[in-house]
N, CA, C and O of each residue as an XYZ file, in Angstrom:
368
protein
N     -40.346     41.150    -80.032
C     -41.705     40.643    -80.090
C     -42.134     40.497    -81.544
O     -41.765     41.297    -82.403
N     -42.905     39.477    -81.793
C     -43.398     39.236    -83.150
C     -44.878     39.571    -83.277
O     -45.511     39.245    -84.280
N     -45.414     40.210    -82.277
C     -46.810     40.605    -82.265
C     -47.048     41.645    -83.357
O     -46.396     42.689    -83.354
N     -47.979     41.386    -84.303
C     -48.193     42.337    -85.396
C     -48.684     43.707    -84.908
O     -48.347     44.733    -85.499
N     -49.464     43.724    -83.851
C     -49.940     44.998    -83.310
C     -48.752     45.791    -82.754
O     -48.655     47.000    -82.962
N     -47.861     45.110    -82.054
C     -46.672     45.762    -81.503
C     -45.796     46.308    -82.624
O     -45.295     47.429    -82.537
N     -45.612     45.516    -83.673
C     -44.790     45.963    -84.799
C     -45.413     47.174    -85.489
O     -44.707     48.088    -85.915
N     -46.738     47.172    -85.594
C     -47.432     48.315    -86.181
C     -47.258     49.554    -85.306
O     -47.070     50.657    -85.821
N     -47.320     49.377    -83.995
C     -47.118     50.497    -83.070
C     -45.702     51.054    -83.204
O     -45.501     52.269    -83.183
N     -44.735     50.169    -83.341
C     -43.341     50.603    -83.504
C     -43.181     51.419    -84.791
O     -42.504     52.446    -84.811
N     -43.820     50.938    -85.863
C     -43.737     51.646    -87.140
C     -44.376     53.021    -87.017
O     -43.826     54.011    -87.500
N     -45.518     53.084    -86.382
C     -46.215     54.368    -86.193
C     -45.357     55.324    -85.359
O     -45.314     56.525    -85.628
N     -44.679     54.784    -84.351
C     -43.806     55.611    -83.512
C     -42.670     56.204    -84.341
O     -42.352     57.386    -84.204
N     -42.058     55.388    -85.204
C     -40.970     55.891    -86.047
C     -41.472     56.961    -87.008
O     -40.789     57.957    -87.245
N     -42.676     56.753    -87.567
C     -43.255     57.756    -88.456
C     -43.483     59.074    -87.709
O     -43.180     60.151    -88.223
N     -44.018     58.972    -86.500
C     -44.268     60.173    -85.708
C     -42.967     60.885    -85.340
O     -42.913     62.115    -85.328
N     -41.925     60.119    -85.042
C     -40.634     60.734    -84.731
C     -40.118     61.529    -85.924
O     -39.576     62.622    -85.763
N     -40.289     60.974    -87.124
C     -39.886     61.682    -88.337
C     -40.690     62.957    -88.539
O     -40.139     63.996    -88.903
N     -42.002     62.875    -88.299
C     -42.853     64.057    -88.447
C     -42.489     65.133    -87.431
O     -42.496     66.321    -87.754
N     -42.170     64.719    -86.196
C     -41.782     65.687    -85.169
C     -40.496     66.401    -85.578
O     -40.380     67.617    -85.423
N     -39.546     65.656    -86.093
C     -38.287     66.249    -86.540
C     -38.523     67.257    -87.666
O     -37.970     68.357    -87.653
N     -39.340     66.874    -88.626
C     -39.662     67.766    -89.738
C     -40.365     69.027    -89.239
O     -40.074     70.137    -89.684
N     -41.291     68.831    -88.312
C     -42.036     69.976    -87.783
C     -41.124     70.921    -87.008
O     -41.293     72.139    -87.078
N     -40.167     70.376    -86.277
C     -39.213     71.225    -85.556
C     -38.415     72.074    -86.530
O     -38.141     73.243    -86.257
N     -38.039     71.493    -87.667
C     -37.311     72.245    -88.685
C     -38.181     73.374    -89.241
O     -37.699     74.484    -89.465
N     -39.468     73.082    -89.463
C     -40.372     74.115    -89.980
C     -40.558     75.241    -88.972
O     -40.617     76.412    -89.347
N     -40.650     74.886    -87.691
C     -40.776     75.911    -86.650
C     -39.534     76.785    -86.627
O     -39.639     78.001    -86.471
N     -38.367     76.189    -86.781
C     -37.122     76.963    -86.802
C     -37.114     77.928    -87.992
O     -36.666     79.068    -87.867
N     -37.612     77.468    -89.146
C     -37.677     78.341    -90.322
C     -38.649     79.493    -90.077
O     -38.382     80.632    -90.460
N     -39.775     79.191    -89.438
C     -40.758     80.234    -89.152
C     -40.198     81.260    -88.161
O     -40.451     82.458    -88.293
N     -39.441     80.789    -87.178
C     -38.820     81.715    -86.226
C     -37.820     82.625    -86.928
O     -37.716     83.812    -86.620
N     -37.089     82.049    -87.873
C     -36.132     82.849    -88.645
C     -36.874     83.880    -89.497
O     -36.446     85.029    -89.609
N     -37.991     83.455    -90.098
C     -38.782     84.369    -90.913
C     -39.338     85.510    -90.050
O     -39.372     86.663    -90.480
N     -39.767     85.180    -88.848
C     -40.289     86.194    -87.934
C     -39.195     87.172    -87.525
O     -39.445     88.371    -87.405
N     -38.001     86.674    -87.315
C     -36.903     87.561    -86.911
C     -36.504     88.512    -88.042
O     -36.025     89.616    -87.783
N     -36.701     88.086    -89.300
C     -36.366     88.939    -90.445
C     -37.500     89.888    -90.821
O     -37.288     90.834    -91.579
N     -38.696     89.644    -90.300
C     -39.851     90.476    -90.659
C     -39.713     91.874    -90.063
O     -39.157     92.059    -88.980
N     -40.224     92.828    -90.783
C     -40.182     94.220    -90.323
C     -41.250     94.385    -89.239
O     -42.413     94.048    -89.463
N     -40.865     94.904    -88.063
C     -41.828     95.058    -86.975
C     -42.992     95.971    -87.359
O     -42.846     96.876    -88.180
N     -44.129     95.719    -86.758
C     -45.345     96.504    -86.933
C     -45.808     96.572    -88.384
O     -46.259     97.610    -88.868
N     -45.684     95.441    -89.056
C     -46.190     95.337    -90.425
C     -47.025     94.070    -90.534
O     -47.031     93.228    -89.636
N     -47.718     93.956    -91.635
C     -48.509     92.756    -91.887
C     -47.625     91.526    -92.027
O     -48.036     90.411    -91.705
N     -46.426     91.739    -92.506
C     -45.482     90.635    -92.670
C     -45.153     90.010    -91.316
O     -45.123     88.786    -91.189
N     -44.909     90.833    -90.319
C     -44.584     90.331    -88.981
C     -45.788     89.618    -88.376
O     -45.642     88.575    -87.739
N     -46.969     90.178    -88.575
C     -48.185     89.569    -88.036
C     -48.427     88.198    -88.667
O     -48.728     87.230    -87.969
N     -48.293     88.122    -89.996
C     -48.481     86.840    -90.684
C     -47.446     85.813    -90.238
O     -47.772     84.643    -90.033
N     -46.215     86.246    -90.089
C     -45.155     85.336    -89.649
C     -45.441     84.828    -88.239
O     -45.218     83.655    -87.943
N     -45.931     85.703    -87.375
C     -46.256     85.307    -85.999
C     -47.406     84.295    -85.986
O     -47.367     83.312    -85.246
N     -48.429     84.543    -86.811
C     -49.563     83.621    -86.885
C     -49.135     82.249    -87.421
O     -49.554     81.213    -86.906
N     -48.303     82.260    -88.451
C     -47.803     80.995    -89.005
C     -46.973     80.238    -87.976
O     -47.069     79.016    -87.863
N     -46.159     80.977    -87.228
C     -45.337     80.351    -86.191
C     -46.213     79.716    -85.115
O     -45.929     78.609    -84.658
N     -47.264     80.404    -84.713
C     -48.176     79.859    -83.706
C     -48.851     78.585    -84.210
O     -49.000     77.620    -83.461
N     -49.259     78.583    -85.484
C     -49.880     77.385    -86.065
C     -48.889     76.222    -86.103
O     -49.234     75.089    -85.767
N     -47.661     76.515    -86.513
C     -46.643     75.467    -86.586
C     -46.325     74.915    -85.195
O     -46.121     73.712    -85.029
N     -46.285     75.799    -84.200
C     -46.049     75.342    -82.828
C     -47.194     74.466    -82.334
O     -46.961     73.482    -81.631
N     -48.428     74.813    -82.694
C     -49.584     74.003    -82.290
C     -49.512     72.613    -82.914
O     -49.809     71.615    -82.257
N     -49.118     72.553    -84.175
C     -48.970     71.257    -84.843
C     -47.861     70.451    -84.181
O     -47.998     69.244    -83.980
N     -46.766     71.120    -83.843
C     -45.646     70.439    -83.187
C     -46.071     69.852    -81.839
O     -45.729     68.713    -81.519
N     -46.807     70.622    -81.064
C     -47.264     70.145    -79.760
C     -48.177     68.929    -79.931
O     -48.073     67.959    -79.181
N     -49.065     68.984    -80.913
C     -49.975     67.860    -81.158
C     -49.198     66.605    -81.544
O     -49.493     65.514    -81.055
N     -48.213     66.755    -82.415
C     -47.404     65.610    -82.822
C     -46.614     65.040    -81.643
O     -46.492     63.824    -81.501
N     -46.085     65.915    -80.809
C     -45.342     65.443    -79.638
C     -46.260     64.695    -78.676
O     -45.844     63.710    -78.065
N     -47.493     65.147    -78.537
C     -48.451     64.453    -77.679
C     -48.783     63.079    -78.250
O     -48.853     62.096    -77.513
N     -48.989     63.015    -79.577
C     -49.262     61.727    -80.211
C     -48.089     60.769    -80.029
O     -48.283     59.580    -79.776
N     -46.871     61.293    -80.159
C     -45.683     60.463    -79.989
C     -45.593     59.936    -78.562
O     -45.297     58.761    -78.344
N     -45.847     60.802    -77.603
C     -45.815     60.390    -76.198
C     -46.871     59.315    -75.932
O     -46.605     58.335    -75.236
N     -48.071     59.506    -76.490
C     -49.138     58.523    -76.318
C     -48.743     57.185    -76.941
O     -49.000     56.125    -76.370
N     -48.120     57.244    -78.109
C     -47.702     56.010    -78.779
C     -46.661     55.270    -77.945
O     -46.696     54.043    -77.857
N     -45.739     56.003    -77.336
C     -44.737     55.368    -76.470
C     -45.401     54.680    -75.280
O     -45.014     53.575    -74.901
N     -46.406     55.342    -74.691
C     -47.118     54.734    -73.562
C     -47.880     53.490    -73.997
O     -47.925     52.497    -73.270
N     -48.476     53.545    -75.176
C     -49.204     52.378    -75.683
C     -48.253     51.200    -75.903
O     -48.593     50.055    -75.604
N     -47.073     51.486    -76.421
C     -46.089     50.422    -76.649
C     -45.654     49.819    -75.317
O     -45.573     48.599    -75.174
N     -45.374     50.691    -74.339
C     -44.970     50.188    -73.023
C     -46.060     49.318    -72.396
O     -45.767     48.261    -71.838
N     -47.301     49.757    -72.486
C     -48.388     48.968    -71.901
C     -48.573     47.664    -72.659
O     -48.914     46.647    -72.057
N     -48.355     47.674    -73.966
C     -48.466     46.440    -74.759
C     -47.380     45.448    -74.344
O     -47.641     44.250    -74.233
N     -46.177     45.940    -74.118
C     -45.084     45.064    -73.688
C     -45.402     44.453    -72.326
O     -45.228     43.251    -72.127
N     -45.864     45.272    -71.398
C     -46.196     44.778    -70.059
C     -47.325     43.757    -70.134
O     -47.276     42.718    -69.475
N     -48.328     44.055    -70.930
C     -49.455     43.133    -71.100
C     -48.992     41.803    -71.709
O     -49.406     40.731    -71.266
N     -48.149     41.883    -72.707
C     -47.651     40.664    -73.357
C     -46.810     39.829    -72.394
O     -46.902     38.602    -72.377
N     -45.993     40.509    -71.599
C     -45.177     39.781    -70.629
C     -46.037     39.084    -69.581
O     -45.765     37.940    -69.214
N     -47.064     39.762    -69.102
C     -47.926     39.130    -68.096
C     -48.705     37.983    -68.704
O     -48.895     36.956    -68.052
N     -49.165     38.134    -69.951
C     -49.869     37.029    -70.614
C     -48.940     35.840    -70.821
O     -49.350     34.691    -70.655
N     -47.706     36.112    -71.178
C     -46.740     35.045    -71.367
C     -46.477     34.317    -70.050
O     -46.411     33.088    -70.012
N     -46.327     35.088    -68.972
C     -46.074     34.471    -67.668
C     -47.253     33.602    -67.233
O     -47.048     32.521    -66.682
N     -48.469     34.051    -67.469
C     -49.653     33.253    -67.130
C     -49.669     31.963    -67.935
O     -49.924     30.889    -67.390
N     -49.395     32.067    -69.232
C     -49.383     30.882    -70.082
C     -48.248     29.944    -69.674
O     -48.407     28.724    -69.715
N     -47.123     30.495    -69.286
C     -45.988     29.681    -68.876
C     -46.290     28.923    -67.591
O     -45.951     27.745    -67.471
N     -46.925     29.589    -66.628
C     -47.230     28.914    -65.367
C     -48.301     27.848    -65.534
O     -48.319     26.853    -64.810
N     -49.202     28.067    -66.506
C     -50.233     27.066    -66.780
C     -49.766     26.026    -67.807
O     -50.502     25.107    -68.164
N     -48.546     26.194    -68.263
C     -47.903     25.290    -69.229
C     -48.704     25.165    -70.521
O     -48.891     24.073    -71.057
N     -49.167     26.304    -70.999
C     -49.862     26.343    -72.280
C     -48.845     26.729    -73.348
O     -47.861     27.408    -73.053
N     -49.076     26.300    -74.585
C     -48.126     26.652    -75.651
C     -48.201     28.110    -76.040
O     -47.464     28.553    -76.921
């Protein structure tokens, strides 16, 4: 498709996929930091809080990515139906 809105959606989807990958790596680092933290100390508590924040960001990014995929799918379906209508009416 050469639709500029569709191309912009595709670009946004790729950006979000990159952010999700980066965030997953950060969550893995936080989990490792939590596993190395000494139990029942401030270090463990801080690591747990940071991990929870990173997980919340990851979930939000995954939701945005899922929404972007749905928007792209609906745009494709909409474009196809518009094309079919124009084709049956023999419009350019």
